[in-house]
N, CA, C and O atoms as a GROMACS GRO file, in nm:
protein
  312
    1MET      N    1   0.085  -0.117   0.000
    1MET     CA    2   0.000   0.000   0.000
    1MET      C    3   0.090   0.124   0.000
    1MET      O    4   0.185   0.130   0.078
    2PRO      N    5   0.060   0.221  -0.086
    2PRO     CA    6   0.141   0.344  -0.087
    2PRO      C    7   0.130   0.416   0.048
    2PRO      O    8   0.028   0.410   0.115
    3GLN      N    9   0.234   0.482   0.083
    3GLN     CA   10   0.236   0.553   0.211
    3GLN      C   11   0.272   0.699   0.189
    3GLN      O   12   0.341   0.734   0.092
    4THR      N   13   0.225   0.784   0.279
    4THR     CA   14   0.255   0.927   0.277
    4THR      C   15   0.318   0.964   0.410
    4THR      O   16   0.267   0.929   0.516
    5ARG      N   17   0.427   1.034   0.403
    5ARG     CA   18   0.495   1.078   0.524
    5ARG      C   19   0.432   1.207   0.572
    5ARG      O   20   0.410   1.299   0.493
    6LEU      N   21   0.402   1.214   0.701
    6LEU     CA   22   0.339   1.332   0.760
    6LEU      C   23   0.426   1.388   0.872
    6LEU      O   24   0.503   1.316   0.935
    7ASN      N   25   0.413   1.516   0.893
    7ASN     CA   26   0.475   1.581   1.007
    7ASN      C   27   0.360   1.632   1.093
    7ASN      O   28   0.294   1.730   1.057
    8ILE      N   29   0.335   1.567   1.206
    8ILE     CA   30   0.222   1.605   1.291
    8ILE      C   31   0.272   1.648   1.428
    8ILE      O   32   0.385   1.618   1.468
    9THR      N   33   0.188   1.719   1.498
    9THR     CA   34   0.220   1.764   1.633
    9THR      C   35   0.117   1.707   1.729
    9THR      O   36  -0.004   1.723   1.710
   10LEU      N   37   0.165   1.638   1.832
   10LEU     CA   38   0.079   1.581   1.936
   10LEU      C   39   0.130   1.627   2.071
   10LEU      O   40   0.249   1.658   2.086
   11PRO      N   41   0.043   1.631   2.170
   11PRO     CA   42   0.090   1.664   2.306
   11PRO      C   43   0.193   1.562   2.353
   11PRO      O   44   0.178   1.442   2.332
   12THR      N   45   0.297   1.612   2.416
   12THR     CA   46   0.408   1.527   2.460
   12THR      C   47   0.362   1.410   2.548
   12THR      O   48   0.410   1.299   2.527
   13PRO      N   49   0.272   1.431   2.645
   13PRO     CA   50   0.230   1.316   2.727
   13PRO      C   51   0.168   1.202   2.646
   13PRO      O   52   0.185   1.085   2.680
   14ILE      N   53   0.096   1.236   2.540
   14ILE     CA   54   0.036   1.132   2.456
   14ILE      C   55   0.145   1.053   2.385
   14ILE      O   56   0.142   0.930   2.383
   15VAL      N   57   0.240   1.124   2.328
   15VAL     CA   58   0.351   1.058   2.257
   15VAL      C   59   0.431   0.972   2.355
   15VAL      O   60   0.469   0.860   2.322
   16ASP      N   61   0.456   1.024   2.474
   16ASP     CA   62   0.531   0.948   2.575
   16ASP      C   63   0.458   0.819   2.612
   16ASP      O   64   0.521   0.714   2.626
   17ASP      N   65   0.327   0.826   2.627
   17ASP     CA   66   0.249   0.706   2.660
   17ASP      C   67   0.254   0.604   2.546
   17ASP      O   68   0.269   0.484   2.571
   18ILE      N   69   0.242   0.652   2.423
   18ILE     CA   70   0.248   0.560   2.308
   18ILE      C   71   0.384   0.492   2.302
   18ILE      O   72   0.394   0.371   2.285
   19LYS      N   73   0.490   0.572   2.318
   19LYS     CA   74   0.626   0.516   2.314
   19LYS      C   75   0.648   0.417   2.426
   19LYS      O   76   0.714   0.315   2.408
   20ALA      N   77   0.593   0.446   2.544
   20ALA     CA   78   0.611   0.357   2.659
   20ALA      C   79   0.543   0.222   2.634
   20ALA      O   80   0.593   0.118   2.676
   21LEU      N   81   0.431   0.226   2.566
   21LEU     CA   82   0.357   0.103   2.541
   21LEU      C   83   0.404   0.028   2.417
   21LEU      O   84   0.405  -0.096   2.415
   22PHE      N   85   0.442   0.101   2.313
   22PHE     CA   86   0.470   0.038   2.185
   22PHE      C   87   0.613   0.058   2.134
   22PHE      O   88   0.649   0.006   2.029
   23GLY      N   89   0.693   0.133   2.207
   23GLY     CA   90   0.830   0.157   2.164
   23GLY      C   91   0.839   0.271   2.065
   23GLY      O   92   0.738   0.315   2.009
   24GLN      N   93   0.961   0.318   2.043
   24GLN     CA   94   0.985   0.430   1.951
   24GLN      C   95   0.933   0.401   1.811
   24GLN      O   96   0.874   0.488   1.748
   25ARG      N   97   0.955   0.281   1.764
   25ARG     CA   98   0.915   0.246   1.627
   25ARG      C   99   0.767   0.208   1.618
   25ARG      O  100   0.716   0.188   1.507
   26GLY      N  101   0.699   0.197   1.729
   26GLY     CA  102   0.558   0.159   1.727
   26GLY      C  103   0.462   0.275   1.716
   26GLY      O  104   0.341   0.256   1.706
   27VAL      N  105   0.515   0.397   1.717
   27VAL     CA  106   0.428   0.515   1.714
   27VAL      C  107   0.348   0.520   1.583
   27VAL      O  108   0.227   0.538   1.586
   28SER      N  109   0.414   0.503   1.471
   28SER     CA  110   0.344   0.509   1.342
   28SER      C  111   0.237   0.401   1.331
   28SER      O  112   0.126   0.427   1.286
   29GLN      N  113   0.271   0.281   1.372
   29GLN     CA  114   0.175   0.171   1.365
   29GLN      C  115   0.055   0.199   1.455
   29GLN      O  116  -0.059   0.174   1.416
   30PHE      N  117   0.082   0.250   1.575
   30PHE     CA  118  -0.027   0.282   1.667
   30PHE      C  119  -0.119   0.388   1.605
   30PHE      O  120  -0.242   0.373   1.608
   31LEU      N  121  -0.060   0.494   1.550
   31LEU     CA  122  -0.141   0.601   1.492
   31LEU      C  123  -0.219   0.552   1.370
   31LEU      O  124  -0.333   0.593   1.349
   32GLU      N  125  -0.159   0.465   1.290
   32GLU     CA  126  -0.228   0.408   1.175
   32GLU      C  127  -0.350   0.327   1.220
   32GLU      O  128  -0.459   0.341   1.166
   33GLU      N  129  -0.330   0.242   1.320
   33GLU     CA  130  -0.441   0.160   1.370
   33GLU      C  131  -0.550   0.246   1.433
   33GLU      O  132  -0.668   0.220   1.413
   34ALA      N  133  -0.509   0.348   1.508
   34ALA     CA  134  -0.607   0.437   1.571
   34ALA      C  135  -0.687   0.512   1.465
   34ALA      O  136  -0.809   0.527   1.478
   35ALA      N  137  -0.619   0.560   1.361
   35ALA     CA  138  -0.688   0.631   1.253
   35ALA      C  139  -0.782   0.538   1.179
   35ALA      O  140  -0.895   0.576   1.145
   36ARG      N  141  -0.737   0.417   1.153
   36ARG     CA  142  -0.820   0.318   1.082
   36ARG      C  143  -0.947   0.287   1.163
   36ARG      O  144  -1.057   0.281   1.108
   37ASP      N  145  -0.930   0.266   1.295
   37ASP     CA  146  -1.045   0.237   1.381
   37ASP      C  147  -1.143   0.354   1.386
   37ASP      O  148  -1.264   0.335   1.377
   38LYS      N  149  -1.090   0.476   1.399
   38LYS     CA  150  -1.175   0.594   1.406
   38LYS      C  151  -1.250   0.616   1.275
   38LYS      O  152  -1.368   0.649   1.276
   39LEU      N  153  -1.181   0.597   1.162
   39LEU     CA  154  -1.247   0.611   1.032
   39LEU      C  155  -1.358   0.507   1.014
   39LEU      O  156  -1.465   0.539   0.962
   40ALA      N  157  -1.332   0.385   1.056
   40ALA     CA  158  -1.434   0.280   1.046
   40ALA      C  159  -1.557   0.318   1.130
   40ALA      O  160  -1.670   0.297   1.087
   41GLU      N  161  -1.533   0.372   1.248
   41GLU     CA  162  -1.644   0.413   1.336
   41GLU      C  163  -1.724   0.526   1.271
   41GLU      O  164  -1.847   0.522   1.273
   42ILE      N  165  -1.656   0.624   1.215
   42ILE     CA  166  -1.724   0.736   1.151
   42ILE      C  167  -1.802   0.689   1.029
   42ILE      O  168  -1.918   0.729   1.010
   43LYS      N  169  -1.742   0.604   0.946
   43LYS     CA  170  -1.812   0.553   0.829
   43LYS      C  171  -1.935   0.473   0.868
   43LYS      O  172  -2.040   0.485   0.806
   44LYS      N  173  -1.921   0.390   0.972
   44LYS     CA  174  -2.035   0.309   1.016
   44LYS      C  175  -2.151   0.398   1.058
   44LYS      O  176  -2.266   0.373   1.023
   45THR      N  177  -2.120   0.504   1.134
   45THR     CA  178  -2.224   0.596   1.180
   45THR      C  179  -2.286   0.671   1.062
   45THR      O  180  -2.407   0.686   1.054
   46THR      N  181  -2.201   0.717   0.972
   46THR     CA  182  -2.247   0.794   0.857
   46THR      C  183  -2.332   0.709   0.764
   46THR      O  184  -2.438   0.753   0.719
   47TYR      N  185  -2.286   0.588   0.736
   47TYR     CA  186  -2.356   0.502   0.641
   47TYR      C  187  -2.478   0.434   0.702
   47TYR      O  188  -2.562   0.381   0.630
   48LYS      N  189  -2.487   0.433   0.834
   48LYS     CA  190  -2.599   0.366   0.899
   48LYS      C  191  -2.733   0.423   0.852
   48LYS      O  192  -2.826   0.348   0.822
   49GLY      N  193  -2.742   0.555   0.846
   49GLY     CA  194  -2.865   0.619   0.800
   49GLY      C  195  -2.897   0.586   0.657
   49GLY      O  196  -3.012   0.563   0.622
   50LEU      N  197  -2.794   0.582   0.572
   50LEU     CA  198  -2.816   0.547   0.432
   50LEU      C  199  -2.865   0.404   0.418
   50LEU      O  200  -2.958   0.376   0.342
   51ILE      N  201  -2.803   0.314   0.491
   51ILE     CA  202  -2.841   0.173   0.485
   51ILE      C  203  -2.986   0.155   0.532
   51ILE      O  204  -3.063   0.083   0.470
   52GLU      N  205  -3.021   0.222   0.641
   52GLU     CA  206  -3.159   0.212   0.690
   52GLU      C  207  -3.258   0.266   0.587
   52GLU      O  208  -3.366   0.211   0.570
   53GLY      N  209  -3.220   0.374   0.519
   53GLY     CA  210  -3.306   0.431   0.415
   53GLY      C  211  -3.325   0.336   0.300
   53GLY      O  212  -3.436   0.318   0.251
   54TYR      N  213  -3.216   0.273   0.255
   54TYR     CA  214  -3.226   0.175   0.147
   54TYR      C  215  -3.310   0.055   0.188
   54TYR      O  216  -3.390   0.005   0.109
   55GLN      N  217  -3.294   0.010   0.312
   55GLN     CA  218  -3.373  -0.104   0.358
   55GLN      C  219  -3.521  -0.069   0.363
   55GLN      O  220  -3.605  -0.150   0.327
   56ALA      N  221  -3.552   0.053   0.408
   56ALA     CA  222  -3.692   0.095   0.412
   56ALA      C  223  -3.749   0.102   0.271
   56ALA      O  224  -3.863   0.061   0.247
   57ALA      N  225  -3.670   0.154   0.178
   57ALA     CA  226  -3.717   0.162   0.038
   57ALA      C  227  -3.737   0.022  -0.019
   57ALA      O  228  -3.830   0.001  -0.097
   58THR      N  229  -3.653  -0.071   0.017
   58THR     CA  230  -3.666  -0.209  -0.030
   58THR      C  231  -3.796  -0.268   0.022
   58THR      O  232  -3.870  -0.332  -0.054
   59ASP      N  233  -3.825  -0.248   0.148
   59ASP     CA  234  -3.949  -0.300   0.206
   59ASP      C  235  -4.071  -0.241   0.134
   59ASP      O  236  -4.167  -0.313   0.104
   60GLU      N  237  -4.067  -0.111   0.106
   60GLU     CA  238  -4.178  -0.046   0.036
   60GLU      C  239  -4.191  -0.101  -0.107
   60GLU      O  240  -4.302  -0.122  -0.155
   61THR      N  241  -4.080  -0.123  -0.173
   61THR     CA  242  -4.081  -0.175  -0.309
   61THR      C  243  -4.143  -0.314  -0.313
   61THR      O  244  -4.221  -0.344  -0.403
   62VAL      N  245  -4.110  -0.397  -0.218
   62VAL     CA  246  -4.165  -0.532  -0.211
   62VAL      C  247  -4.316  -0.525  -0.194
   62VAL      O  248  -4.390  -0.601  -0.257
   63GLU      N  249  -4.363  -0.435  -0.110
   63GLU     CA  250  -4.507  -0.421  -0.089
   63GLU      C  251  -4.578  -0.378  -0.217
   63GLU      O  252  -4.685  -0.429  -0.249
   64VAL      N  253  -4.520  -0.284  -0.291
   64VAL     CA  254  -4.579  -0.239  -0.417
   64VAL      C  255  -4.581  -0.353  -0.518
   64VAL      O  256  -4.680  -0.373  -0.587
   65LEU      N  257  -4.471  -0.427  -0.527
   65LEU     CA  258  -4.465  -0.540  -0.620
   65LEU      C  259  -4.568  -0.647  -0.588
   65LEU      O  260  -4.623  -0.709  -0.679
   66LYS      N  261  -4.594  -0.669  -0.461
   66LYS     CA  262  -4.695  -0.767  -0.421
   66LYS      C  263  -4.833  -0.726  -0.472
   66LYS      O  264  -4.913  -0.811  -0.512
   67LYS      N  265  -4.861  -0.595  -0.471
   67LYS     CA  266  -4.991  -0.546  -0.517
   67LYS      C  267  -5.010  -0.570  -0.667
   67LYS      O  268  -5.122  -0.592  -0.712
   68PHE      N  269  -4.902  -0.566  -0.742
   68PHE     CA  270  -4.910  -0.582  -0.887
   68PHE      C  271  -4.884  -0.725  -0.932
   68PHE      O  272  -4.892  -0.754  -1.051
   69GLU      N  273  -4.853  -0.812  -0.840
   69GLU     CA  274  -4.817  -0.949  -0.876
   69GLU      C  275  -4.930  -1.019  -0.953
   69GLU      O  276  -4.904  -1.085  -1.054
   70TYR      N  277  -5.052  -1.005  -0.907
   70TYR     CA  278  -5.163  -1.070  -0.974
   70TYR      C  279  -5.181  -1.020  -1.115
   70TYR      O  280  -5.204  -1.098  -1.207
   71ALA      N  281  -5.171  -0.890  -1.134
   71ALA     CA  282  -5.191  -0.830  -1.267
   71ALA      C  283  -5.084  -0.878  -1.364
   71ALA      O  284  -5.112  -0.893  -1.484
   72VAL      N  285  -4.968  -0.902  -1.318
   72VAL     CA  286  -4.857  -0.945  -1.404
   72VAL      C  287  -4.868  -1.092  -1.435
   72VAL      O  288  -4.833  -1.134  -1.545
   73THR      N  289  -4.914  -1.172  -1.341
   73THR     CA  290  -4.912  -1.317  -1.358
   73THR      C  291  -5.042  -1.377  -1.408
   73THR      O  292  -5.044  -1.494  -1.446
   74GLU      N  293  -5.152  -1.301  -1.410
   74GLU     CA  294  -5.278  -1.359  -1.454
   74GLU      C  295  -5.275  -1.386  -1.604
   74GLU      O  296  -5.210  -1.315  -1.681
   75GLN      N  297  -5.349  -1.491  -1.643
   75GLN     CA  298  -5.356  -1.523  -1.786
   75GLN      C  299  -5.466  -1.438  -1.848
   75GLN      O  300  -5.574  -1.420  -1.792
   76ARG      N  301  -5.435  -1.387  -1.963
   76ARG     CA  302  -5.532  -1.300  -2.030
   76ARG      C  303  -5.572  -1.365  -2.163
   76ARG      O  304  -5.492  -1.430  -2.230
   77ASP      N  305  -5.698  -1.344  -2.198
   77ASP     CA  306  -5.746  -1.389  -2.330
   77ASP      C  307  -5.720  -1.275  -2.429
   77ASP      O  308  -5.779  -1.168  -2.419
   78VAL      N  309  -5.633  -1.299  -2.521
   78VAL     CA  310  -5.600  -1.195  -2.618
   78VAL      C  311  -5.640  -1.240  -2.756
   78VAL      O  312  -5.621  -1.166  -2.853
   0.00000   0.00000   0.00000
């Protein structure tokens, strides 16, 4: 996966805690995982409303199709 180098500023106590838990070289990995988790959470929240809307529309569509099922399937004398 392509990577982009960033120069970011974080409060020193946060960086110290990350380094204490994950080591000097673990900072980037920790931040990547934290960003990935946060993005997934935001996407889930954002898309939840869209998904619910699509599901509601699907339910409504099924009901409309049921009403027309007889008209489509009945045999006609032509």
